[in-house]
C-alpha positions as protocol buffer text, in pm:
chain_id: "A"
residue {
  index: 1
  type: MET
  ca { x: -3920 y: 7219 z: 3184 }
}
residue {
  index: 2
  type: GLY
  ca { x: -3713 y: 7165 z: 2869 }
}
residue {
  index: 3
  type: VAL
  ca { x: -3849 y: 7243 z: 2527 }
}
residue {
  index: 4
  type: ARG
  ca { x: -3947 y: 6928 z: 2340 }
}
residue {
  index: 5
  type: GLY
  ca { x: -3883 y: 6884 z: 1974 }
}
residue {
  index: 6
  type: SER
  ca { x: -4179 y: 6915 z: 1744 }
}
residue {
  index: 7
  type: PRO
  ca { x: -4341 y: 6602 z: 1602 }
}
residue {
  index: 8
  type: MET
  ca { x: -4224 y: 6714 z: 1259 }
}
residue {
  index: 9
  type: SER
  ca { x: -3860 y: 6734 z: 1368 }
}
residue {
  index: 10
  type: GLY
  ca { x: -3896 y: 6392 z: 1532 }
}
residue {
  index: 11
  type: GLY
  ca { x: -4031 y: 6251 z: 1208 }
}
residue {
  index: 12
  type: ARG
  ca { x: -3741 y: 6397 z: 1015 }
}
residue {
  index: 13
  type: GLY
  ca { x: -3498 y: 6244 z: 1266 }
}
residue {
  index: 14
  type: ARG
  ca { x: -3654 y: 5902 z: 1234 }
}
residue {
  index: 15
  type: GLY
  ca { x: -3653 y: 5930 z: 856 }
}
residue {
  index: 16
  type: LEU
  ca { x: -3283 y: 6022 z: 856 }
}
residue {
  index: 17
  type: THR
  ca { x: -3200 y: 5731 z: 1086 }
}
residue {
  index: 18
  type: GLU
  ca { x: -3396 y: 5488 z: 868 }
}
residue {
  index: 19
  type: ALA
  ca { x: -3222 y: 5622 z: 556 }
}
residue {
  index: 20
  type: MET
  ca { x: -2880 y: 5581 z: 718 }
}
residue {
  index: 21
  type: THR
  ca { x: -2965 y: 5227 z: 827 }
}
residue {
  index: 22
  type: SER
  ca { x: -3083 y: 5133 z: 477 }
}
residue {
  index: 23
  type: SER
  ca { x: -2765 y: 5277 z: 328 }
}
residue {
  index: 24
  type: GLN
  ca { x: -2548 y: 5081 z: 569 }
}
residue {
  index: 25
  type: ARG
  ca { x: -2742 y: 4762 z: 495 }
}
residue {
  index: 26
  type: PHE
  ca { x: -2676 y: 4818 z: 127 }
}
residue {
  index: 27
  type: ASP
  ca { x: -2306 y: 4870 z: 203 }
}
residue {
  index: 28
  type: GLY
  ca { x: -2308 y: 4544 z: 398 }
}
residue {
  index: 29
  type: PHE
  ca { x: -2470 y: 4362 z: 106 }
}
residue {
  index: 30
  type: VAL
  ca { x: -2218 y: 4502 z: -143 }
}
residue {
  index: 31
  type: MET
  ca { x: -1933 y: 4417 z: 93 }
}
residue {
  index: 32
  type: GLY
  ca { x: -2053 y: 4059 z: 130 }
}
residue {
  index: 33
  type: ALA
  ca { x: -2106 y: 4017 z: -244 }
}
residue {
  index: 34
  type: ALA
  ca { x: -1762 y: 4163 z: -319 }
}
residue {
  index: 35
  type: THR
  ca { x: -1602 y: 3927 z: -68 }
}
residue {
  index: 36
  type: VAL
  ca { x: -1768 y: 3624 z: -229 }
}
residue {
  index: 37
  type: ALA
  ca { x: -1679 y: 3736 z: -584 }
}
residue {
  index: 38
  type: VAL
  ca { x: -1315 y: 3806 z: -499 }
}
residue {
  index: 39
  type: GLY
  ca { x: -1300 y: 3476 z: -312 }
}
residue {
  index: 40
  type: LEU
  ca { x: -1419 y: 3290 z: -621 }
}
residue {
  index: 41
  type: ALA
  ca { x: -1157 y: 3462 z: -837 }
}
residue {
  index: 42
  type: ALA
  ca { x: -882 y: 3393 z: -584 }
}
residue {
  index: 43
  type: GLY
  ca { x: -992 y: 3030 z: -562 }
}
residue {
  index: 44
  type: SER
  ca { x: -981 y: 2990 z: -940 }
}
residue {
  index: 45
  type: PHE
  ca { x: -624 y: 3115 z: -964 }
}
residue {
  index: 46
  type: TYR
  ca { x: -525 y: 2917 z: -654 }
}
residue {
  index: 47
  type: VAL
  ca { x: -649 y: 2591 z: -808 }
}
residue {
  index: 48
  type: PHE
  ca { x: -455 y: 2663 z: -1126 }
}
residue {
  index: 49
  type: GLY
  ca { x: -141 y: 2731 z: -924 }
}
residue {
  index: 50
  type: CYS
  ca { x: -150 y: 2434 z: -688 }
}
residue {
  index: 51
  type: ALA
  ca { x: -321 y: 2164 z: -897 }
}
residue {
  index: 52
  type: VAL
  ca { x: -395 y: 2229 z: -1264 }
}
residue {
  index: 53
  type: MET
  ca { x: -57 y: 2358 z: -1379 }
}
residue {
  index: 54
  type: PRO
  ca { x: 153 y: 2112 z: -1173 }
}
residue {
  index: 55
  type: ALA
  ca { x: -55 y: 1828 z: -1317 }
}
residue {
  index: 56
  type: LEU
  ca { x: -17 y: 1954 z: -1672 }
}
residue {
  index: 57
  type: ALA
  ca { x: 358 y: 1991 z: -1620 }
}
residue {
  index: 58
  type: ARG
  ca { x: 373 y: 1609 z: -1628 }
}
residue {
  index: 59
  type: SER
  ca { x: 218 y: 1598 z: -1977 }
}
residue {
  index: 60
  type: ASP
  ca { x: 395 y: 1588 z: -2309 }
}
residue {
  index: 61
  type: ASP
  ca { x: 412 y: 1910 z: -2511 }
}
residue {
  index: 62
  type: ARG
  ca { x: 123 y: 1845 z: -2748 }
}
residue {
  index: 63
  type: THR
  ca { x: -109 y: 1728 z: -2469 }
}
residue {
  index: 64
  type: TYR
  ca { x: -14 y: 2032 z: -2260 }
}
residue {
  index: 65
  type: ILE
  ca { x: -94 y: 2270 z: -2544 }
}
residue {
  index: 66
  type: GLU
  ca { x: -423 y: 2099 z: -2630 }
}
residue {
  index: 67
  type: VAL
  ca { x: -550 y: 2097 z: -2271 }
}
residue {
  index: 68
  type: MET
  ca { x: -454 y: 2461 z: -2210 }
}
residue {
  index: 69
  type: GLN
  ca { x: -619 y: 2568 z: -2535 }
}
residue {
  index: 70
  type: ASN
  ca { x: -938 y: 2391 z: -2423 }
}
residue {
  index: 71
  type: ILE
  ca { x: -926 y: 2544 z: -2075 }
}
residue {
  index: 72
  type: ASN
  ca { x: -872 y: 2892 z: -2215 }
}
residue {
  index: 73
  type: ASP
  ca { x: -1169 y: 2841 z: -2443 }
}
residue {
  index: 74
  type: VAL
  ca { x: -1422 y: 2703 z: -2195 }
}
residue {
  index: 75
  type: ILE
  ca { x: -1333 y: 2944 z: -1912 }
}
residue {
  index: 76
  type: GLN
  ca { x: -1477 y: 3227 z: -2120 }
}
residue {
  index: 77
  type: ASN
  ca { x: -1828 y: 3175 z: -1989 }
}
residue {
  index: 78
  type: PRO
  ca { x: -2086 y: 3389 z: -1804 }
}
residue {
  index: 79
  type: VAL
  ca { x: -2031 y: 3217 z: -1470 }
}
residue {
  index: 80
  type: PHE
  ca { x: -1660 y: 3298 z: -1461 }
}
residue {
  index: 81
  type: PHE
  ca { x: -1706 y: 3652 z: -1592 }
}
residue {
  index: 82
  type: LEU
  ca { x: -1979 y: 3717 z: -1334 }
}
residue {
  index: 83
  type: SER
  ca { x: -1729 y: 3668 z: -1053 }
}
residue {
  index: 84
  type: PHE
  ca { x: -1418 y: 3799 z: -1227 }
}
residue {
  index: 85
  type: VAL
  ca { x: -1567 y: 4125 z: -1357 }
}
residue {
  index: 86
  type: GLY
  ca { x: -1828 y: 4147 z: -1082 }
}
residue {
  index: 87
  type: ALA
  ca { x: -1554 y: 4150 z: -818 }
}
residue {
  index: 88
  type: LEU
  ca { x: -1398 y: 4454 z: -983 }
}
residue {
  index: 89
  type: LEU
  ca { x: -1728 y: 4642 z: -1003 }
}
residue {
  index: 90
  type: LEU
  ca { x: -1839 y: 4553 z: -652 }
}
residue {
  index: 91
  type: THR
  ca { x: -1509 y: 4649 z: -487 }
}
residue {
  index: 92
  type: GLY
  ca { x: -1507 y: 4973 z: -686 }
}
residue {
  index: 93
  type: VAL
  ca { x: -1859 y: 5064 z: -571 }
}
residue {
  index: 94
  type: LEU
  ca { x: -1768 y: 4971 z: -216 }
}
residue {
  index: 95
  type: ALA
  ca { x: -1450 y: 5180 z: -223 }
}
residue {
  index: 96
  type: TRP
  ca { x: -1651 y: 5484 z: -331 }
}
residue {
  index: 97
  type: ARG
  ca { x: -1928 y: 5434 z: -77 }
}
residue {
  index: 98
  type: THR
  ca { x: -1690 y: 5385 z: 218 }
}
residue {
  index: 99
  type: ARG
  ca { x: -1449 y: 5669 z: 127 }
}
residue {
  index: 100
  type: ARG
  ca { x: -1555 y: 5872 z: 433 }
}
residue {
  index: 101
  type: GLU
  ca { x: -1575 y: 5584 z: 680 }
}
residue {
  index: 102
  type: ARG
  ca { x: -1249 y: 5577 z: 871 }
}
residue {
  index: 103
  type: ALA
  ca { x: -1306 y: 5232 z: 1018 }
}
residue {
  index: 104
  type: LEU
  ca { x: -1347 y: 5073 z: 675 }
}
residue {
  index: 105
  type: ARG
  ca { x: -1187 y: 5277 z: 401 }
}
residue {
  index: 106
  type: THR
  ca { x: -825 y: 5158 z: 440 }
}
residue {
  index: 107
  type: TRP
  ca { x: -921 y: 4790 z: 425 }
}
residue {
  index: 108
  type: VAL
  ca { x: -1158 y: 4844 z: 134 }
}
residue {
  index: 109
  type: TRP
  ca { x: -919 y: 5059 z: -69 }
}
residue {
  index: 110
  type: VAL
  ca { x: -632 y: 4813 z: -25 }
}
residue {
  index: 111
  type: ALA
  ca { x: -868 y: 4535 z: -134 }
}
residue {
  index: 112
  type: PHE
  ca { x: -973 y: 4737 z: -439 }
}
residue {
  index: 113
  type: ALA
  ca { x: -614 y: 4824 z: -535 }
}
residue {
  index: 114
  type: ALA
  ca { x: -500 y: 4463 z: -503 }
}
residue {
  index: 115
  type: TYR
  ca { x: -786 y: 4334 z: -714 }
}
residue {
  index: 116
  type: VAL
  ca { x: -736 y: 4604 z: -979 }
}
residue {
  index: 117
  type: ALA
  ca { x: -371 y: 4495 z: -1002 }
}
residue {
  index: 118
  type: ALA
  ca { x: -479 y: 4130 z: -1045 }
}
residue {
  index: 119
  type: PHE
  ca { x: -737 y: 4229 z: -1307 }
}
residue {
  index: 120
  type: VAL
  ca { x: -485 y: 4436 z: -1505 }
}
residue {
  index: 121
  type: LEU
  ca { x: -227 y: 4159 z: -1479 }
}
residue {
  index: 122
  type: THR
  ca { x: -474 y: 3904 z: -1611 }
}
residue {
  index: 123
  type: SER
  ca { x: -584 y: 4128 z: -1897 }
}
residue {
  index: 124
  type: GLY
  ca { x: -233 y: 4246 z: -1985 }
}
residue {
  index: 125
  type: VAL
  ca { x: -25 y: 3930 z: -1941 }
}
residue {
  index: 126
  type: ASN
  ca { x: -217 y: 3604 z: -1898 }
}
residue {
  index: 127
  type: VAL
  ca { x: -484 y: 3671 z: -2161 }
}
residue {
  index: 128
  type: PRO
  ca { x: -230 y: 3769 z: -2432 }
}
residue {
  index: 129
  type: LEU
  ca { x: -37 y: 3450 z: -2353 }
}
residue {
  index: 130
  type: ASN
  ca { x: -362 y: 3254 z: -2392 }
}
residue {
  index: 131
  type: ASP
  ca { x: -428 y: 3424 z: -2725 }
}
residue {
  index: 132
  type: ALA
  ca { x: -77 y: 3344 z: -2849 }
}
residue {
  index: 133
  type: LEU
  ca { x: -124 y: 2980 z: -2753 }
}
residue {
  index: 134
  type: ALA
  ca { x: -455 y: 2968 z: -2941 }
}
residue {
  index: 135
  type: ARG
  ca { x: -288 y: 3115 z: -3252 }
}
residue {
  index: 136
  type: ALA
  ca { x: -38 y: 2830 z: -3251 }
}
residue {
  index: 137
  type: GLY
  ca { x: -318 y: 2617 z: -3393 }
}
residue {
  index: 138
  type: ASP
  ca { x: -382 y: 2246 z: -3383 }
}
residue {
  index: 139
  type: PRO
  ca { x: -126 y: 2088 z: -3148 }
}
residue {
  index: 140
  type: ALA
  ca { x: -94 y: 1786 z: -3379 }
}
residue {
  index: 141
  type: ARG
  ca { x: 31 y: 2015 z: -3658 }
}
residue {
  index: 142
  type: ILE
  ca { x: 264 y: 2244 z: -3463 }
}
residue {
  index: 143
  type: ALA
  ca { x: 618 y: 2204 z: -3595 }
}
residue {
  index: 144
  type: ASP
  ca { x: 793 y: 2283 z: -3265 }
}
residue {
  index: 145
  type: PRO
  ca { x: 552 y: 2222 z: -2974 }
}
residue {
  index: 146
  type: ALA
  ca { x: 835 y: 2236 z: -2719 }
}
residue {
  index: 147
  type: ARG
  ca { x: 910 y: 2598 z: -2811 }
}
residue {
  index: 148
  type: VAL
  ca { x: 541 y: 2695 z: -2807 }
}
residue {
  index: 149
  type: ARG
  ca { x: 502 y: 2540 z: -2464 }
}
residue {
  index: 150
  type: ALA
  ca { x: 817 y: 2702 z: -2328 }
}
residue {
  index: 151
  type: ASP
  ca { x: 706 y: 3047 z: -2447 }
}
residue {
  index: 152
  type: PHE
  ca { x: 376 y: 3001 z: -2264 }
}
residue {
  index: 153
  type: GLU
  ca { x: 431 y: 2788 z: -1956 }
}
residue {
  index: 154
  type: GLY
  ca { x: 697 y: 2974 z: -1758 }
}
residue {
  index: 155
  type: PRO
  ca { x: 552 y: 3327 z: -1779 }
}
residue {
  index: 156
  type: TRP
  ca { x: 190 y: 3213 z: -1739 }
}
residue {
  index: 157
  type: VAL
  ca { x: 257 y: 3004 z: -1430 }
}
residue {
  index: 158
  type: ALA
  ca { x: 469 y: 3275 z: -1265 }
}
residue {
  index: 159
  type: TRP
  ca { x: 219 y: 3554 z: -1322 }
}
residue {
  index: 160
  type: ASN
  ca { x: -70 y: 3332 z: -1217 }
}
residue {
  index: 161
  type: VAL
  ca { x: 97 y: 3297 z: -877 }
}
residue {
  index: 162
  type: VAL
  ca { x: 124 y: 3676 z: -853 }
}
residue {
  index: 163
  type: ARG
  ca { x: -242 y: 3735 z: -937 }
}
residue {
  index: 164
  type: ALA
  ca { x: -348 y: 3458 z: -696 }
}
residue {
  index: 165
  type: VAL
  ca { x: -155 y: 3633 z: -418 }
}
residue {
  index: 166
  type: LEU
  ca { x: -308 y: 3970 z: -509 }
}
residue {
  index: 167
  type: CYS
  ca { x: -661 y: 3827 z: -505 }
}
residue {
  index: 168
  type: THR
  ca { x: -592 y: 3658 z: -172 }
}
residue {
  index: 169
  type: VAL
  ca { x: -474 y: 3989 z: -26 }
}
residue {
  index: 170
  type: SER
  ca { x: -790 y: 4153 z: -159 }
}
residue {
  index: 171
  type: LEU
  ca { x: -1003 y: 3878 z: -8 }
}
residue {
  index: 172
  type: GLY
  ca { x: -833 y: 3910 z: 331 }
}
residue {
  index: 173
  type: CYS
  ca { x: -885 y: 4286 z: 339 }
}
residue {
  index: 174
  type: LEU
  ca { x: -1252 y: 4253 z: 244 }
}
residue {
  index: 175
  type: ALA
  ca { x: -1302 y: 3989 z: 512 }
}
residue {
  index: 176
  type: ARG
  ca { x: -1145 y: 4224 z: 765 }
}
residue {
  index: 177
  type: ALA
  ca { x: -1363 y: 4513 z: 646 }
}
residue {
  index: 178
  type: LEU
  ca { x: -1672 y: 4293 z: 676 }
}
residue {
  index: 179
  type: ALA
  ca { x: -1578 y: 4200 z: 1033 }
}
residue {
  index: 180
  type: VAL
  ca { x: -1522 y: 4568 z: 1123 }
}
residue {
  index: 181
  type: TRP
  ca { x: -1853 y: 4662 z: 963 }
}
residue {
  index: 182
  type: ALA
  ca { x: -2041 y: 4395 z: 1156 }
}
residue {
  index: 183
  type: ARG
  ca { x: -1872 y: 4477 z: 1487 }
}
residue {
  index: 184
  type: THR
  ca { x: -1925 y: 4851 z: 1453 }
}
residue {
  index: 185
  type: ARG
  ca { x: -2286 y: 4814 z: 1349 }
}
residue {
  index: 186
  type: ALA
  ca { x: -2358 y: 4578 z: 1638 }
}
residue {
  index: 187
  type: ALA
  ca { x: -2193 y: 4811 z: 1890 }
}
residue {
  index: 188
  type: ARG
  ca { x: -2347 y: 5133 z: 1759 }
}
residue {
  index: 189
  type: PRO
  ca { x: -2634 y: 5068 z: 1516 }
}
residue {
  index: 190
  type: GLY
  ca { x: -2674 y: 5330 z: 1247 }
}
residue {
  index: 191
  type: HIS
  ca { x: -2335 y: 5490 z: 1313 }
}
residue {
  index: 192
  type: PHE
  ca { x: -1990 y: 5489 z: 1158 }
}
residue {
  index: 193
  type: PRO
  ca { x: -1712 y: 5737 z: 1239 }
}
residue {
  index: 194
  type: ARG
  ca { x: -1675 y: 5972 z: 946 }
}
residue {
  index: 195
  type: VAL
  ca { x: -1375 y: 6172 z: 832 }
}
residue {
  index: 196
  type: GLY
  ca { x: -1306 y: 6448 z: 1085 }
}
residue {
  index: 197
  type: GLN
  ca { x: -1529 y: 6288 z: 1351 }
}
residue {
  index: 198
  type: PRO
  ca { x: -1368 y: 6131 z: 1659 }
}
residue {
  index: 199
  type: ALA
  ca { x: -1420 y: 5754 z: 1671 }
}
residue {
  index: 200
  type: GLY
  ca { x: -1579 y: 5782 z: 2016 }
}
residue {
  index: 201
  type: ALA
  ca { x: -1808 y: 6071 z: 1938 }
}
residue {
  index: 202
  type: ALA
  ca { x: -2161 y: 6021 z: 2062 }
}
residue {
  index: 203
  type: ARG
  ca { x: -2457 y: 6028 z: 1831 }
}
residue {
  index: 204
  type: PRO
  ca { x: -2691 y: 6322 z: 1856 }
}
residue {
  index: 205
  type: GLY
  ca { x: -2964 y: 6280 z: 2118 }
}
residue {
  index: 206
  type: ARG
  ca { x: -3309 y: 6191 z: 2004 }
}
């Protein structure tokens, strides 16, 4: 007759399994929240690229400047910052938590890198262009609105396309990671292959 494990060891095993399951649920929540936040950011830049900026391109110079100044002012609100900054924080937390999970880490780290690039691009290029446009002052009093518009419009539109693409790449990678997470958890609850562990390795017996 084989030697059975003690009730204490069984309790520890159940506690470890429950802890692992809770941790993976948290990872799933963070992954889902990051996907939504990045999707909102990508959607914002996408709408600018395919609708807002092409529509404004039909406007005269002073109208263009006035509308963009207003947009740049009102977009600085808690709702936008919650998704824009939250996406960075959530993908960063997720990248750290999945660093040892072979099935997920590549998708998550590519998503994080792409979003970091979009965030840096926004902070380093688009925001300074917005600030320069605001400093131009009242559009009705600008001496050369055509020059002010030209200095802003071309670079801003081009770099907005780049950051929209980067956010879309990040969103796609997070969606893929979420699908892998769900499939792996459904197939083998409580288990993810870790670094150095074969993907088909069996879990320890109970």
